[in-house]
C-alpha positions, 0 to 999 in steps of 0.5 A: 897316855899313848904307849911307845911306838915301835921306833927303836934307837941304838946307841953306845950311851943313852942319856936321860935328862938334858940339864947341865949334867946330861948335856955335858955327858952327851957332849963328852961321849960324842967327843970320844966317838960314841953314838949318843941318844939324849932323852929330854922331857922338856924342850932343850934349854928349859930344864932346871939347870937353865934357871940356876943362878949360882955358878961353878965353885972351883979353886982358881984364885991365887989365894985359894987352895985345894985344902981350903975348898975341901975344908969349906965343903966338909964344914958345910956338910956337917960330918957327912961328906964323903971325902973321896968324892969331895977331893975329886970335885975340888981337884977336877973342877978347875979343868972342867971350867977350862973345858967349858970355856973351850966349848964356847961358854963365856964366863964373867971377866974382871977388869984385867980380863981374868975370871971374875970370882964371886963369894957365896955362903960357906966359902972362905974365899972368892971361888965361884965362876959366873956367866952373866952375873946370876944367869950362869945356868941359862948361859951354860945350858944354851951353849951346851944345847946348841952344841948337842943339836949340832953334833951328828953323833947325838940324837936328841929326843926332845919332849920324850919322857922316860917311862922305865929302864929295861934290864937284861941279864941283871944289867940296865940295857936301855930306856923305854920312852913315850915315843921310842925305845933306846937300847944302849950297849955301854950304859944308861946315864940318868941326869934327871935332876932332883926332887925339890918341886915335891915340896909346895914351896920351892925354887924349882920348876914343876918337873923337878919331882925326882922322876929319875930316882923313881925310875932307878928305884923301880929298876932295883937301884939303891937310893940314899940320904933322901931326908937331906933336902936343902932349903934356900934361905932367900926365895921371894914370898908374897909377890904375885908372879914371883912366888919362890923366885930365888935371889942368888946367894951371890948377891949376899956375897956382894954385901946384901943383908937380911933384916927383921921387921924392926930393921935389925940384922939377925944372922951372918948372911954368908953362913952356910945355907942351913944356918941362915934358913934355920935363923929365918925360920925361927924368926918367922915362927917367933914373930908370926911374920911371913918374910924377912927383908933382903936389903939389896939397895947397895948392890949395883943392879948391872951386876945381877940384871936378870934378878933385878929385872924379874923383881921390877917386873913383879913390882918390887924395886930392889934399889929402893925397897927391901925384898920379902924373902923366906926359905924354900925347898931348893936342892936334894943332897940325896939321890941314886947311890953311885960310886965315884965314876957315877955307877949305881948299884945296878950294872950299866946304870949311871947317875950324875948331877942332882939325881945322884948321891955320891956323898959329896954334899953331906948334910948341907951342900956348899953353894955352887958345888952342884954345878961343878959336880954336874961336869966333874962326875958326868965326865967321869961317868962317860969315861967309865961307861965307854971303857966298859965292855959293850953288851951284846945286842939284845932287843926287848920283847913287846911284852917287856916294852908294854910292861915298862910303858905301863909304869908311868912315873907318878906326879905329885898332887897338891895334897902331897906337895903340901904334906911334904912342906908341912911334915918334912919342911925345915923342922920335922916332927915324928907325928908329921913324918909318920903321917907322910909315910902313908902318902900315895906318892912313893918318893914321899914315903921313902923321904919320910922313912929316911927322915924318921930313921935319922934321929938327930938334927944335922945340916938341912935335917932338923928333928924337933924331938932330936935337936942335937947332932948324934956323933954315932951317925957321923958319915952314916948314910940311910940307904934304901935298898928296896920297897921296905929295906933301909940300912945304914952305911958308912962312906969314907 
C-alpha cells in the first residue's frame, strides 16, 4: 500500500466519512462559510447510509408529543439511555426534517399532501418519515452528495482512506490519508459509521468495520458500550445473492407477521428489536430451523418497491410466499464517547452518527432514531467546532506523516468475523468471550472485554450465565480508556 503523497489540504473542518452524518455536517459547515474537506473511502452515495431502509423518527403527528417520543426511546433503551441526549434528539429532529426538505430531499406524502408517517417497532404512534418507501437512505444520501459536490467550499477526496489522526499540543489537528494530508484548524469530525460488518452475518456493507473507532482509540479517545450491538430480527437468510438483505421494520408496521414452521405467530412483531430478535433466536435454537417466515402477502408491493424488487430478483415472491428471515448484526449502540456537541475526549476531535456514543440509544436503539441522530448531532458538532478558537497553523513533520501512514486500520479476517458471530452473537457465554478477547483484531478484543465486564442481560446484550438485568448497572456504561483500561461511568 503506497504512503500518502506530499499533497496537503487546509480546511476549517475535516470530515471523515460521507454517509448521512458526514455529508450533512459538511453541508452545514459550508453554509456557515467554512472551508471543508470531506474524506470518503467509498465513492459518494455508496456508503452504509445509502442502504438504510428505515426513516427519520420525529415528533410531527398531531397525536404525538415530545413526552411520547422520549418515553419510547427510554423504554427501548432499557434504563441505559442518557436522557439529556434523548431530549435533544426528540426536540431537534423535527427541525432537521424541515431542513432536509429545504435542501431538496423529498419525503413521502400522504393523500392530503402532508408527510406520510410510518409505524415501526417500539414506537407508540406513527412518527417515522420515509422517502421512496424503504429507500430513505438512498434518497437522502444521493441528494446530499449532489449538494456536497456542487458546493465550492467543500473539497471531496473520494476513494481516499484515513490512515491516522494527527495530534499537536494535545489536540487533534488533522487526518493523514492514503492520498493526502488534511489539516483542520477547527476540528476533525468522524462520521465513519459503525462496526456491524465485523460479524459474519450482517445487514451492513463490508466496509462497516469500525474504522473510525480504531482511529479514534489510537489517538487516545475513549470508547464506550462496545458490547451493545443490535441485531435486526428480519434479515433474509438462505437466498443466494440476498444473504443478510434487510427487510425493513416498516413492513411489519404495515401489518406483516412472523410465523414458525407450523404457521403460527409467536411474537409481537412491533415489540422493540431486542425482544423480537431474542424470540426468533430462541425458536430457531429450540427447533433446529434456520429461519422463520415473514408474511408480507397482505402488503401492497408498491409501498416498498425496492424490497419487493430485490426479493423477486432473488427468486422469492413476497406476494405469494413467506420470506425466510433470521436475526443479523445490524447497528452498534456503542462507539466513540462524545458529549452532546459531538466532542470526543480528545480536544479537536468530534464524532457523530453510528461512530459516536452519546448514550442516546442505551442498550437497544429505537427504530429510526439513528438517522435522526445523524442530522441532529452533526449540526450540533459543526456549530460547536466553528465556535471554537481556530488553531494556529502548524504542519506535521514528514516523520509524523510516515508514522501515521504506517498504521493501516485493520481489516477483519473471515476467522474474526465468524468468531464474533459465534462468541458475541445474540447469546454470549464467558468461555466464548474469553476466547474472543485473544483475537487478532483490536476492536474484537475490546468488544469481548466490554461484554465480559457487563455481567447481566440488558437489551441487545444477553449473557447466558447472567440472564437477568442487574439494577446496579442502570445508566452505567463500560468505557474503554486505553489499551487495557476499562471503567464504569454513570451518564445522566
